[in-house]
C-alpha positions in Angstrom: 3.3 -81.8 14.3 2.9 -83.6 11.0 4.1 -86.9 9.6 7.5 -87.3 7.9 7.6 -88.9 4.5 10.1 -91.7 5.3 11.1 -92.7 1.8 14.9 -93.1 2.1 17.8 -93.5 4.5 16.6 -91.8 7.7 17.3 -93.4 11.1 13.9 -94.3 12.6 15.0 -96.1 15.8 14.1 -93.2 18.2 15.0 -95.2 21.3 18.5 -96.0 20.0 19.1 -92.3 19.2 17.9 -90.9 22.5 19.8 -93.4 24.5 23.1 -92.7 22.8 25.2 -90.4 24.8 26.3 -87.2 23.1 28.8 -84.8 24.7 28.5 -81.0 24.4 32.0 -79.4 24.6 31.7 -76.0 26.3 34.3 -73.3 26.1 35.5 -71.6 29.3 32.7 -69.4 30.5 30.1 -70.9 28.1 26.7 -71.8 29.5 24.0 -74.1 28.2 20.7 -72.2 27.7 18.2 -74.6 26.1 18.1 -77.9 24.2 15.9 -80.3 22.2 16.3 -84.0 21.6 15.3 -86.2 18.6 16.0 -83.4 16.1 16.6 -84.5 12.5 19.3 -82.6 10.7 19.1 -83.0 6.9 22.4 -83.9 5.3 21.2 -83.2 1.8 18.0 -81.2 1.6 16.0 -82.5 -1.3 12.6 -84.2 -0.7 13.7 -85.2 2.8 16.0 -87.8 1.5 18.8 -88.1 4.0 19.4 -87.0 7.6 20.7 -87.9 11.0 19.1 -87.6 14.4 20.7 -85.8 17.3 20.3 -83.1 19.9 20.0 -79.4 19.1 21.4 -77.1 21.8 21.7 -73.3 22.3 24.4 -71.8 24.5 25.4 -68.1 25.1 28.1 -68.7 22.5 26.6 -70.9 19.8 23.9 -73.2 18.3 25.2 -76.7 18.1 23.9 -80.0 16.7 25.2 -83.1 18.4 24.6 -86.0 16.0 25.2 -89.7 15.7 29.0 -90.0 15.4 28.6 -93.2 13.4 26.9 -91.3 10.6 29.9 -89.0 10.1 32.2 -89.4 7.2 34.2 -92.5 7.8 37.7 -91.6 6.6 41.1 -90.9 7.9 41.8 -88.0 5.6 43.3 -84.9 7.0 40.4 -82.4 7.7 40.7 -78.7 8.2 39.1 -78.5 11.6 38.6 -75.5 13.7 39.2 -76.1 17.4 36.7 -73.5 18.5 33.8 -74.0 16.0 32.7 -77.5 15.0 31.3 -78.6 11.7 27.7 -78.3 13.1 28.3 -75.3 15.3 26.9 -71.8 14.5 28.1 -68.9 16.7 25.2 -66.6 17.6 26.8 -63.7 15.8 27.0 -65.8 12.6 23.3 -66.3 12.3 21.9 -64.2 9.5 18.2 -65.2 9.1 15.9 -67.8 10.7 13.0 -69.4 8.9 10.3 -71.7 9.9 8.3 -74.1 7.7 4.6 -74.3 8.4 2.6 -76.7 6.2 5.3 -76.6 3.6 5.4 -72.8 3.6 8.6 -71.0 4.5 8.3 -67.9 6.7 10.8 -65.6 8.5 10.8 -66.1 12.3 11.1 -63.2 14.7 9.7 -62.1 18.1 7.2 -64.1 20.0 5.6 -67.0 18.1 2.0 -68.1 18.4 2.6 -71.3 16.5 5.9 -73.2 16.3 7.3 -74.6 13.0 7.7 -78.2 12.0 11.1 -77.4 10.4 13.8 -74.8 11.2 16.1 -73.3 8.6 19.1 -71.2 9.6 21.0 -69.0 7.1 24.5 -68.1 8.3 26.7 -65.1 7.6 29.4 -67.5 6.4 26.8 -68.7 3.9 26.1 -72.1 5.5 22.4 -73.3 5.5 21.2 -75.6 8.2 17.9 -77.6 8.0 16.4 -79.1 11.2 13.2 -81.2 11.3 11.3 -80.8 14.6 8.4 -83.2 13.8 9.7 -85.9 16.2 10.7 -83.5 18.9 8.5 -83.0 22.0 6.3 -80.0 21.7 7.7 -78.3 24.9 11.3 -78.8 23.7 10.4 -77.3 20.3 9.0 -74.2 22.0 12.1 -73.8 24.2 14.7 -74.3 21.5 13.0 -72.2 18.8 12.2 -69.3 21.2 15.7 -69.5 22.7 17.4 -69.4 19.3 15.3 -66.5 18.1 15.8 -64.5 21.3 19.6 -65.0 21.6 20.3 -64.3 17.9 17.9 -61.5 17.2 17.3 -59.5 20.3 19.4 -56.4 20.9 22.4 -57.0 23.1 24.6 -54.9 25.4 28.3 -54.7 24.7 29.2 -55.8 28.2 27.1 -58.9 27.8 29.0 -60.3 24.8 30.5 -63.7 25.2 33.9 -62.2 24.6 34.1 -61.0 28.2 32.7 -64.2 29.7 35.3 -66.2 27.9 38.2 -63.8 28.8 37.2 -63.9 32.5 37.1 -67.7 32.6 40.1 -68.5 30.3 42.9 -66.3 31.6 45.4 -69.1 31.4 44.4 -69.7 27.8 45.0 -66.2 26.6 48.8 -66.4 26.1 49.9 -65.1 22.7 51.8 -67.3 20.4 55.5 -66.3 20.8 56.0 -66.8 17.1 53.5 -64.2 16.3 55.2 -60.9 15.5 52.2 -58.9 14.3 52.7 -55.2 15.0 49.7 -54.1 17.0 50.2 -50.3 16.7 49.1 -49.7 20.3 52.4 -48.1 21.4 54.4 -45.1 20.2 57.3 -47.5 19.5 55.2 -49.4 17.0 54.5 -46.3 15.0 58.1 -45.2 15.1 59.1 -48.6 13.8 56.7 -48.3 10.9 58.0 -44.8 10.1 61.6 -46.2 10.0 60.6 -49.2 7.9 59.0 -47.0 5.2 61.6 -44.3 5.5 59.0 -41.7 6.4 60.5 -40.5 9.7 62.2 -37.4 8.2 58.9 -35.7 7.2 56.5 -37.3 9.7 56.4 -37.7 13.4 54.6 -40.0 15.8 52.7 -38.1 18.5 51.2 -39.1 21.8 48.9 -36.1 22.2 45.8 -38.5 22.3 47.1 -40.6 25.2 44.1 -41.3 27.4 41.9 -40.3 24.4 41.9 -36.7 25.5 41.7 -35.3 22.0 39.4 -37.7 20.2 37.9 -41.1 21.2 37.7 -42.1 17.6 41.5 -41.9 17.0 44.1 -44.3 18.5 46.2 -43.2 21.4 49.2 -42.7 19.0 49.3 -41.7 15.4 51.6 -40.0 12.8 51.2 -36.5 11.4 53.4 -34.2 9.2 56.4 -32.9 11.1 55.6 -29.2 10.6 52.1 -29.5 12.1 52.0 -28.1 15.7 50.7 -30.6 18.2 48.7 -27.9 20.0 46.6 -27.6 16.8 45.6 -31.2 16.8 42.8 -30.9 19.4 41.0 -28.0 17.9 38.3 -29.9 16.0 38.3 -33.0 18.2 40.2 -35.1 15.7 38.6 -33.8 12.5 40.8 -32.1 9.9 44.0 -33.8 11.1 46.1 -35.2 8.2 46.9 -38.7 9.4 49.9 -40.5 7.9 49.2 -44.0 6.5 52.3 -45.0 4.5 55.4 -43.6 2.7 56.4 -44.6 -0.8 60.0 -45.4 -1.7 60.3 -42.1 -3.5 59.3 -40.0 -0.5 55.7 -39.4 -1.3 53.1 -40.3 1.3 49.6 -41.6 1.6 47.5 -39.6 4.1 43.9 -39.6 5.2 41.7 -37.0 6.9 38.2 -36.9 8.3 36.0 -34.0 7.2 35.8 -30.9 9.2 32.5 -30.2 11.1 30.0 -28.5 8.9 29.8 -25.4 11.0 33.6 -24.8 10.6 33.5 -25.2 6.8 31.5 -22.0 6.4 33.9 -19.9 8.4 36.7 -19.8 5.7 40.2 -21.0 6.4 41.1 -21.2 10.0 44.6 -20.9 11.3 44.7 -24.7 11.8 43.7 -25.3 8.2 46.4 -22.9 7.0 48.9 -24.7 9.2 47.8 -28.0 7.7 48.3 -26.8 4.2 51.7 -25.4 5.0 52.7 -28.7 6.6 51.6 -30.5 3.4 53.7 -28.2 1.2 56.8 -28.8 3.3 56.4 -32.6 3.2 56.3 -32.9 -0.6 59.8 -34.2 -1.5 60.2 -32.3 -4.8 58.8 -29.4 -6.9 56.2 -28.3 -7.7 55.4 -28.1 -4.0 51.7 -27.2 -4.5 50.8 -30.5 -6.2 48.7 -32.7 -3.9 46.2 -35.3 -5.2 43.0 -35.1 -3.1 40.4 -37.9 -3.2 37.1 -37.2 -1.5 35.8 -40.7 -1.1 32.6 -39.5 0.5 31.3 -37.6 -2.5 32.8 -39.2 -5.7 33.1 -42.9 -4.8 31.0 -45.7 -3.4 28.6 -45.2 -0.5 28.0 -47.5 2.4 24.5 -48.0 1.1 25.9 -49.2 -2.3 28.0 -51.8 -0.6 25.2 -53.0 1.7 22.6 -53.3 -1.1 25.0 -55.1 -3.5 26.1 -57.6 -0.9 22.5 -58.3 0.2 21.7 -59.3 -3.4 25.0 -61.1 -4.0 24.8 -63.4 -1.0 21.4 -64.7 -1.9 23.0 -66.5 -4.9 24.8 -68.8 -2.4 22.3 -69.2 0.4 20.7 -72.3 -1.4 18.0 -74.3 0.4 18.1 -77.3 -1.9 19.4 -78.7 -5.2 16.3 -77.9 -7.1 16.6 -74.2 -6.1 20.2 -74.3 -7.1 19.6 -75.6 -10.6 16.6 -73.3 -11.1 18.9 -70.3 -10.8 21.4 -71.7 -13.3 19.7 -70.3 -16.4 19.7 -66.8 -15.0 23.1 -66.9 -13.3 24.8 -64.1 -15.3 21.9 -61.7 -14.9 21.6 -62.3 -11.2 25.4 -61.9 -10.8 25.5 -58.7 -12.8 22.4 -57.2 -11.2 23.9 -57.6 -7.7 26.8 -55.2 -8.7 29.1 -56.8 -6.2 31.8 -57.7 -8.8 31.6 -54.2 -10.2 32.0 -52.7 -6.8 35.2 -54.8 -6.3 36.4 -53.6 -9.7 35.8 -50.0 -8.8 37.7 -50.4 -5.5 40.7 -51.9 -7.3 40.6 -49.2 -9.9 40.5 -46.5 -7.3 43.5 -48.1 -5.6 45.4 -48.2 -8.9 44.7 -44.5 -9.5 46.2 -43.7 -6.1 49.1 -45.9 -6.8 49.8 -44.2 -10.1 49.9 -40.8 -8.3 52.3 -42.0 -5.7 54.5 -44.1 -8.0 54.5 -42.4 -11.4 53.6 -38.8 -10.6 55.5 -38.4 -7.3 52.5 -36.8 -5.6 51.3 -37.0 -2.1 47.7 -38.3 -1.9 45.2 -37.2 0.7 42.1 -39.4 1.2 39.0 -37.6 2.6 36.0 -39.2 4.2 33.4 -38.1 6.8 35.1 -40.1 9.6 38.0 -41.6 7.6 37.2 -45.0 8.9 35.4 -46.9 6.2 36.4 -46.3 2.5 39.7 -44.7 3.7 40.6 -47.9 5.4 39.7 -50.0 2.4 41.5 -47.9 -0.3 44.6 -47.1 1.8 45.0 -50.8 2.7 44.7 -51.9 -1.0 47.3 -49.3 -2.1 49.7 -50.7 0.5 49.1 -54.3 -0.6 49.8 -53.3 -4.2 52.9 -51.2 -3.5 54.5 -52.7 -0.4 55.7 -56.4 -0.6 55.9 -56.5 3.2 52.1 -56.2 3.3 51.9 -59.4 1.2 53.5 -61.5 3.9 51.2 -62.9 6.6 52.8 -60.9 9.4 52.9 -57.8 7.3 49.2 -58.2 6.2 48.1 -58.7 9.8 50.1 -55.6 10.9 48.4 -53.7 8.0 44.9 -54.7 9.3 45.9 -53.6 12.8 47.1 -50.3 11.6 44.5 -49.3 9.1 41.4 -51.0 10.4 41.7 -51.7 14.1 43.7 -48.6 15.1 42.1 -46.7 12.2 38.8 -46.8 14.0 36.7 -49.0 11.6 33.4 -49.5 13.4 33.4 -53.3 13.3 30.7 -53.5 16.1 28.3 -51.4 14.0 29.3 -52.5 10.5 28.8 -56.2 11.5 25.8 -55.3 13.7 27.1 -57.6 16.4 24.7 -56.1 18.9 21.7 -56.6 16.6 20.6 -53.0 16.9 17.4 -52.5 14.9 18.5 -49.1 13.5 21.7 -50.6 11.9 22.3 -52.9 8.9 25.3 -55.0 8.3 27.7 -53.2 5.9 30.5 -55.6 5.0 33.3 -53.1 4.2 36.0 -55.3 5.6 34.7 -58.4 3.7 34.8 -56.2 0.6 38.5 -55.5 1.3 39.2 -59.2 1.7 37.5 -59.9 -1.5 39.6 -57.3 -3.3 42.8 -58.9 -1.8 41.6 -62.3 -3.0 41.4 -61.0 -6.5 45.2 -60.1 -6.2 46.0 -63.4 -4.6 44.1 -65.2 -7.4 45.9 -63.4 -10.1 49.4 -63.3 -8.6 49.8 -66.4 -6.3 53.6 -66.3 -5.9 53.5 -62.7 -4.6 51.7 -63.7 -1.4 52.9 -65.5 1.7 49.4 -66.5 2.6 46.7 -68.5 0.8 43.1 -67.9 -0.1 42.3 -70.3 2.8 43.9 -67.7 5.1 41.6 -65.0 3.8 38.5 -67.3 4.1 39.2 -68.2 7.8 39.9 -64.5 8.5 36.5 -63.6 7.1 34.9 -66.4 9.3 36.7 -64.9 12.4 34.5 -61.8 12.1 31.8 -63.8 13.8 33.7 -65.6 16.5 33.3 -63.7 19.8 36.3 -64.9 21.7 38.6 -62.6 19.8 38.5 -58.9 20.5 39.9 -57.9 17.1 36.6 -57.4 15.3 34.2 -56.6 18.1 34.8 -53.0 18.8 34.3 -49.6 17.1 37.5 -48.1 18.2 40.6 -48.7 20.4 39.0 -46.4 23.0 35.9 -48.5 23.2 37.9 -51.6 23.8 40.1 -50.0 26.4 37.1 -48.4 28.2 35.1 -51.6 28.4 38.3 -53.4 29.6 38.8 -50.8 32.4 35.2 -51.2 33.5 35.6 -55.0 33.6 38.5 -54.6 36.0 36.1 -53.4 38.7 34.9 -57.0 39.2 38.1 -58.8 38.3 41.2 -59.3 40.4 43.3 -58.6 37.3 42.6 -57.0 34.0 41.0 -59.1 31.3 43.4 -60.4 28.7 41.4 -60.4 25.5 42.5 -62.7 22.7 43.6 -61.5 19.3 42.6 -63.3 16.2 46.2 -63.3 15.0 47.1 -66.1 17.4 46.0 -68.8 14.9 47.0 -71.6 17.3 43.7 -70.9 19.2 41.7 -72.1 16.2 44.0 -74.5 14.3 46.5 -77.2 15.0 49.9 -76.8 13.4 49.1 -79.1 10.5 46.0 -77.2 9.7 47.9 -73.9 9.9 50.0 -75.2 7.0 47.0 -74.5 4.8 47.4 -70.8 5.6 50.9 -70.7 4.3 51.5 -70.4 0.5 54.0 -73.0 -0.7 54.4 -71.1 -4.0 55.4 -67.9 -2.3 58.5 -66.4 -3.9 60.7 -65.2 -1.1 62.9 -62.3 -1.7 66.3 -63.6 -2.9 69.4 -63.0 -0.9 71.8 -61.3 -3.3 75.4 -62.3 -3.6 78.0 -59.5 -3.4 78.5 -59.6 -7.1 74.9 -59.2 -8.0 73.2 -56.0 -8.8 70.8 -54.6 -6.3 68.3 -53.7 -9.0 67.9 -57.2 -10.5 64.3 -58.4 -10.8 63.0 -61.7 -9.6 60.1 -62.8 -11.8 59.0 -66.3 -10.8 59.2 -69.5 -8.8 61.7 -71.0 -11.1 64.3 -68.3 -10.4 66.8 -67.9 -7.6 65.4 -67.4 -4.1 62.0 -69.2 -4.1 61.1 -71.2 -1.1 61.4 -74.5 -3.0 62.9 -73.3 -6.3 65.1 -76.4 -6.5 62.2 -78.7 -7.0 59.7 -76.5 -9.0 60.9 -78.2 -12.1 59.0 -81.2 -11.1 55.7 -79.4 -11.9 54.4 -78.2 -15.2 54.8 -74.4 -15.6 51.0 -73.9 -15.6 50.7 -75.4 -12.2 53.2 -73.0 -10.6 51.2 -70.1 -12.1 47.7 -71.2 -11.1 47.9 -73.8 -8.4 46.5 -71.5 -5.7 44.0 -69.8 -8.0 41.0 -72.0 -7.3 38.5 -69.6 -8.8 37.4 -72.1 -11.4 35.5 -74.5 -9.3 32.9 -75.4 -11.9 33.3 -77.5 -15.1 33.3 -75.3 -18.2 29.8 -76.6 -19.2 28.4 -75.3 -15.9 28.1 -71.7 -14.6 31.2 -69.5 -14.7 32.5 -67.4 -11.9 32.9 -64.1 -13.5 31.0 -61.9 -15.9 31.7 -62.4 -19.6 33.3 -59.5 -21.4 30.3 -58.8 -23.5 28.0 -58.6 -20.5 30.1 -56.7 -18.0 29.3 -53.1 -17.3 33.0 -52.6 -16.7 34.3 -54.0 -20.0 36.8 -51.8 -22.1 34.3 -51.9 -25.0 31.9 -49.9 -22.9 34.3 -47.3 -21.6 36.1 -49.2 -18.9 38.8 -46.6 -18.6 36.4 -43.7 -18.6 36.3 -42.0 -15.2 33.1 -42.9 -13.2 33.0 -39.3 -12.1 34.8 -36.1 -12.7 33.9 -34.6 -9.3 36.6 -34.0 -6.8 36.6 -32.2 -3.4 34.3 -29.1 -3.3 36.1 -26.4 -1.3 36.5 -28.5 1.8 39.4 -26.4 2.8 38.4 -23.3 0.9 39.3 -22.1 -2.6 43.0 -22.3 -1.8 43.1 -26.1 -2.1 41.7 -26.1 -5.7 45.1 -25.4 -7.1 46.4 -28.6 -5.5 44.2 -30.8 -7.7 45.0 -32.0 -11.2 42.4 -32.1 -13.9 40.4 -35.4 -14.3 41.3 -35.7 -18.0 45.0 -35.7 -17.2 44.5 -38.3 -14.5 42.5 -40.4 -16.8 45.2 -40.4 -19.5 47.9 -41.0 -16.9 46.0 -43.9 -15.4 45.5 -45.8 -18.6 49.2 -45.3 -19.7 50.3 -46.5 -16.2 48.0 -49.5 -16.2 48.9 -50.7 -19.7 52.6 -50.1 -19.2 52.8 -52.2 -16.0 50.9 -55.1 -17.5 53.1 -55.2 -20.6 56.2 -56.0 -18.5 57.2 -59.2 -16.5 55.9 -59.3 -13.0 58.2 -58.5 -10.1 56.7 -60.2 -7.2 58.7 -58.0 -4.8 57.8 -54.8 -6.5 54.6 -53.0 -7.5 51.7 -55.4 -8.1 48.6 -54.4 -10.1 45.5 -56.5 -10.7 43.7 -57.0 -14.0 40.4 -55.2 -13.6 38.7 -56.0 -16.9 35.2 -57.4 -16.4 36.0 -61.1 -16.8 39.1 -60.9 -14.7 37.1 -60.0 -11.5 35.9 -63.4 -10.3 33.7 -64.8 -7.6 35.7 -65.9 -4.6 34.7 -69.6 -5.0 36.2 -71.0 -1.8 34.3 -68.6 0.5 31.0 -68.3 -1.3 30.5 -71.9 -2.7 32.2 -74.1 -0.1 29.0 -75.3 1.5 27.0 -76.1 -1.6 27.2 -79.9 -2.4 27.0 -79.3 -6.1 30.3 -77.4 -6.0 32.2 -80.4 -4.6 33.6 -81.4 -8.0 34.9 -85.0 -8.1 38.6 -85.2 -8.5 39.4 -82.0 -6.6 40.7 -79.9 -9.5 43.4 -77.5 -8.4 42.6 -78.1 -4.7 44.3 -81.5 -5.0 47.4 -79.9 -6.3 47.5 -77.4 -3.4 47.0 -80.2 -0.9 49.9 -82.2 -2.3 52.1 -79.1 -2.5 51.5 -78.5 1.2 52.5 -82.1 2.0 55.6 -81.8 0.0 56.4 -78.5 1.6 56.3 -80.2 5.0 58.4 -83.0 3.9 61.0 -80.8 2.2 61.4 -78.7 5.3 61.9 -81.8 7.3 64.7 -83.0 4.9 66.2 -79.6 4.3 68.9 -80.1 6.9 69.9 -83.5 5.4 70.0 -81.9 1.9 72.3 -79.2 3.1 74.6 -81.8 4.7 74.6 -84.0 1.5 74.6 -81.6 -1.4 75.5 -84.4 -3.9 72.5 -86.4 -2.7 70.0 -83.6 -3.3 68.8 -85.0 -6.7 68.1 -88.4 -5.2 66.0 -87.0 -2.4 64.0 -84.8 -4.7 63.4 -87.6 -7.1 61.5 -89.4 -4.3 59.2 -86.4 -3.8 56.5 -87.4 -6.4 56.0 -90.6 -4.4 54.3 -88.5 -1.7 51.5 -87.7 -4.1 50.4 -91.3 -4.6 47.3 -92.6 -2.8 46.0 -89.0 -2.4 42.6 -88.4 -0.7 39.7 -87.7 -3.0 39.1 -84.0 -2.4 36.4 -81.7 -3.5 37.2 -78.6 -5.5 36.6 -76.5 -2.4 39.1 -78.2 -0.2 40.0 -77.8 2.7 36.5 -76.8 3.7 34.6 -79.6 1.9 35.9 -83.1 1.4 34.3 -85.3 -1.2 31.3 -86.9 0.5 30.8 -90.6 -0.1 27.1 -91.4 0.0 25.5 -94.5 -1.5 23.3 -92.4 -3.8 24.6 -90.0 -6.5 24.3 -86.3 -6.0 21.1 -84.6 -7.3 22.2 -83.3 -10.7 20.5 -82.8 -14.0 20.7 -86.1 -16.0 22.8 -84.4 -18.7 25.3 -83.1 -16.2 25.7 -86.4 -14.5 26.3 -88.2 -17.8 28.9 -85.7 -18.7 30.7 -86.2 -15.5 30.8 -90.0 -15.8 30.5 -92.6 -13.0 32.3 -92.3 -9.7 34.8 -95.2 -10.4 36.0 -93.7 -13.7 36.4 -90.3 -12.1 38.4 -91.8 -9.2 40.8 -93.3 -11.7 41.1 -90.0 -13.6 41.8 -88.2 -10.3 44.6 -90.7 -9.4 46.1 -90.1 -12.8 45.9 -86.3 -12.2 47.7 -86.3 -8.9 50.4 -88.9 -9.8 53.1 -86.6 -10.8 55.5 -89.5 -11.4 53.9 -89.9 -14.8 54.1 -86.2 -15.7 
């Protein structure tokens, strides 16, 4: 199978490798399918310079590489480890593309192979790239492992055969939910009533149970909320279409609603009685004159298409699926053009802009907003969720955000199974609508860190969880599908399957690792004294009510503003992570505030609805005034929150997209080191809080010792906690000029220690 060019540090003692015992840890219900020994996994793929031997295995849950433990990083630093997925594990659902190398030529692998490769390259949906050399592996083992991986990752699957059910059946005693988890699941009528009360929408809207047993529509949840005047007997007429579903109520009484389009055959028949009833119900729910004003957004015709999202992301992700250092640096000169041509950042900007437009209608114009889409389960989910994150501070807490995802995405009927193509159906392509939503939320977290109870690490691991099939959250198209498959599984089970939810983070992470999901800079809502005005604004970590406001003075002001905004992972002389203003299609100089389209809904409900819609010119003027006015004032982290959406302000989510690329692991850690130390201090401060309360006069002495915790910090990469600084004898492969600019490792280590030693600040 060829001869390996052994020019550097590869372990060549095959006997020693094969005799070393390696242990494969299987989850409950997981079965080993095939394996191959003496496989070489490249640690740094560049001219076959460095690698470790081990065993490559494939189970019905994952592909795993079991390497020589002695070759792992030898350090006692705290690592962000997932209890379900190891560093060298790839779930079958996370595999994107598989390539083989034949005589130094790379080819895509699929179906039955006549010839087997000397090298296997696996591209993952979380943007990891694995290289396995099979030249020393026995030929029969190569055939088994390559054929097994191709079949179990690319062949179409049946829903009932997902590992999700095998795990649930074998791990009943592991399926207990964390009692500290208070995420609202919206699977009961009580949950919807609670949300109505929380948002003060119970006067004009009602929770209904007409769809219990999914008698009306399998696409809708068993319970949902509609305008109070709407008769329940009308809800079943079009099998769930044309029903105005309540999403959220604004503080001023206006509401955000969504509706799926009516069947085409009904649109030509004029206004039905149900449609008239709907319009009358909408009139009566508006809280102030003029009653006929409703803002209608037809997202199917005048916004993004699913094809736009799929095409943009396919181009965008190729920028980060890097096979080797040479390929990485070859793309450096055309980075901006590749980034711009993908259109991914522009799509993010358009989503944020659309959400701001809706927010302006609700907040400033006191109008109800109705979102329209064919099934109201893709762009409706995205836009309505973004609006709530911007307007409702509860949705910026971790529990509130999880409840929002449950309400708008899970119960909203987003087709995760189809959009992620978990079943590998040949007629479907992956359309990452939910990932687009997380990227939009990251832009807000990046720009306004103190407003969010969770970190970008939380968003990153949430995106990873899309491909872990032990959680039911992201593996169904609708609540009905989940319940229906669960009932069928009961036929062979003594008791119903208890499917795990992704919101129980203790399944994946130890308590110390979960600290990295919690934002230490989050500004909690202050508890007002009796003499204080209810309308006072709280504008920053230094003010009253922050989680650790008493010791924020220890940090420079710039740190408290930007410590969790790790978008700048690259030195300034290397590639930037956003488009420059002069190049961006979305810059103000090129008509940034101009409407992308002037088209609104075209007689979906007949001519009568046309009077409900404002002119686009008026909306354009109102939007610009609203946007500029908000950004000219101090930020209230517990009020309305708008992002900057000028071209350069929309950045690449560095932690998610760059974390596996060695060149991105900047020496010294940058802001990541700051975040790590803040988390350590948060843990220590919480432990000492009781003592501080008991000895108020000793508070200063205790806080004065806090900077000592930062000394002797670990050398972290800029993409901590996913990538620690790797200590290899040889230097990383960088252009000579870039390495000279960085300086040698010893000098950088000294500079890093100076950076994190806050005692000298």
